[in-house]
C-alpha positions as CSV (number, residue, x, y, z in Angstrom):
1,M,-2.6,31.0,25.8
2,W,0.5,33.2,26.1
3,T,2.5,33.1,29.3
4,Y,6.0,34.0,30.5
5,E,8.6,32.2,28.4
6,H,5.9,30.5,26.2
7,K,7.3,28.5,23.4
8,P,4.9,27.5,20.7
9,K,4.7,23.9,19.7
10,A,6.8,22.9,16.6
11,P,4.6,22.1,13.7
12,E,4.0,18.4,13.2
13,E,5.4,16.7,10.2
14,P,2.5,15.5,8.0
15,D,4.0,12.2,7.1
16,R,5.2,11.3,10.7
17,I,3.8,7.9,11.9
18,P,2.5,8.0,15.5
19,G,4.6,6.0,17.9
20,R,2.2,3.2,18.8
21,R,1.3,2.6,15.2
22,L,5.0,2.6,14.2
23,L,6.0,0.1,16.9
24,S,3.0,-2.2,16.3
25,G,3.6,-2.2,12.6
26,A,7.3,-3.0,13.1
27,L,6.4,-5.9,15.4
28,I,3.7,-7.3,13.0
29,S,6.1,-7.1,10.1
30,A,8.9,-8.9,12.1
31,L,6.4,-11.6,13.0
32,C,5.2,-11.9,9.4
33,G,8.8,-12.1,8.1
34,W,9.6,-14.9,10.7
35,L,6.5,-16.7,9.6
36,V,7.4,-16.5,5.9
37,W,10.9,-17.6,6.7
38,S,9.8,-20.6,8.7
39,L,7.3,-21.7,6.0
40,I,10.0,-21.5,3.3
41,Y,12.7,-23.1,5.4
42,Y,10.6,-26.1,6.3
43,E,9.5,-26.4,2.6
44,Y,5.8,-25.9,3.3
45,F,5.5,-24.3,-0.2
46,G,7.9,-26.7,-1.8
47,S,11.6,-26.2,-2.7
48,F,11.1,-23.4,-5.3
49,Y,13.3,-21.0,-3.4
50,L,16.3,-23.4,-4.0
51,W,16.0,-23.3,-7.8
52,P,18.5,-20.4,-8.1
53,L,21.0,-22.3,-6.0
54,Y,20.6,-25.5,-8.1
55,L,21.1,-23.4,-11.2
56,L,24.3,-21.6,-10.0
57,T,26.1,-24.6,-8.5
58,P,27.8,-27.3,-10.4
59,E,26.4,-30.8,-10.6
60,S,29.5,-32.3,-9.1
61,W,28.8,-30.4,-5.8
62,V,25.2,-31.8,-5.6
63,E,25.7,-35.4,-6.7
64,G,29.5,-35.9,-6.0
65,A,31.0,-38.0,-3.2
66,D,32.1,-34.9,-1.2
67,K,29.1,-32.8,-0.7
68,M,30.6,-30.2,1.7
69,A,31.0,-27.6,-1.0
70,F,27.2,-27.8,-1.7
71,V,26.4,-27.7,2.0
72,W,28.4,-24.5,2.4
73,A,26.8,-23.0,-0.7
74,W,23.4,-23.9,0.7
75,R,24.1,-22.3,4.0
76,I,25.5,-19.1,2.3
77,Y,22.4,-19.1,0.1
78,Q,20.1,-19.4,3.1
79,V,21.8,-16.4,4.8
80,I,21.4,-14.3,1.7
81,F,17.8,-15.3,1.3
82,A,17.0,-14.5,5.0
83,G,18.8,-11.2,4.5
84,V,16.6,-10.3,1.5
85,L,13.5,-11.2,3.5
86,A,14.8,-9.1,6.4
87,V,15.3,-6.2,4.1
88,I,11.8,-6.6,2.6
89,F,9.9,-6.9,5.8
90,G,12.1,-4.2,7.4
91,R,11.1,-1.7,4.8
92,V,7.4,-2.8,5.2
93,G,7.6,-2.3,9.0
94,H,9.6,1.0,8.8
95,W,12.4,-0.4,10.9
96,S,14.7,2.4,9.9
97,E,12.3,4.9,11.5
98,V,12.1,2.8,14.6
99,W,15.9,2.8,14.8
100,R,16.1,6.6,14.3
101,R,13.4,7.4,16.7
102,Y,13.9,5.0,19.6
103,V,17.2,3.1,19.5
104,A,19.7,5.6,18.3
105,P,18.8,8.3,20.9
106,S,18.9,5.9,23.8
107,S,22.3,4.4,22.8
108,G,23.9,7.7,21.8
109,G,24.4,6.3,18.3
110,P,25.0,8.1,15.0
111,G,23.3,11.3,14.6
112,M,23.4,12.2,18.2
113,S,26.7,14.1,18.3
114,P,26.4,17.8,19.1
115,P,26.4,20.1,16.1
116,L,29.7,21.5,14.9
117,R,30.3,25.2,15.3
118,R,32.2,27.3,12.8
119,P,35.5,28.5,14.4
120,S,35.6,32.1,15.5
121,R,37.8,34.7,13.8
122,G,40.5,34.5,16.4
123,G,40.5,30.8,16.7
124,R,41.6,28.1,14.3
125,R,41.1,29.1,10.7
126,G,41.3,27.0,7.7
127,I,40.4,23.7,9.3
128,R,38.6,20.8,7.9
129,W,36.9,18.5,10.2
130,S,34.3,15.8,9.6
131,G,33.7,16.8,6.0
132,R,33.2,20.5,6.6
133,T,35.6,22.9,5.0
134,C,36.5,26.2,6.6
135,G,39.3,27.4,4.4
136,P,40.4,31.0,4.2
137,R,38.3,33.1,1.9
138,G,35.9,30.2,1.5
139,R,38.4,28.0,-0.4
140,T,37.8,24.2,-0.3
141,V,40.6,22.5,1.6
142,R,41.5,18.9,0.8
143,L,42.9,17.6,4.0
144,I,42.0,14.8,6.4
145,G,41.5,15.4,10.1
146,W,42.6,18.5,12.0
147,R,45.3,20.4,10.3
148,R,46.2,24.0,9.5
149,T,45.6,25.0,5.9
150,H,47.4,28.3,5.7
151,G,50.8,29.7,6.6
152,R,54.0,27.7,6.8
153,G,52.3,24.2,7.4
154,R,50.9,24.0,3.9
């Protein structure tokens, strides 16, 4: 139906996941990641995940009188292992899409700044800002921040 100031709907992206399915999938993947972490941490499957730690640390750290070096290595290894699990389950649950769609717009995070406009003819010419170049006659300007690129200030 055409009415006054009618704006047709934008075409939907074919690979866009609906919101409810996206959020429920992200929640399920987070819960599964938490379950896998707790099963591995409490050694329900055995201590197989510690094999790389034992291979990479010296015997004196494991069996020596002062075991603080091994304790710190073990803690760092656990953080790295938890980070790997978080990355894996974050990819499965599309957490980057959840961030882009729901968190970043509400917090005014990255990607929400207004688009940059090219300076008018009478305004500042030859300015580079935020990675865009606007040099005279289309030349690339290698400056950082706001700075004139033509005239005496060169």
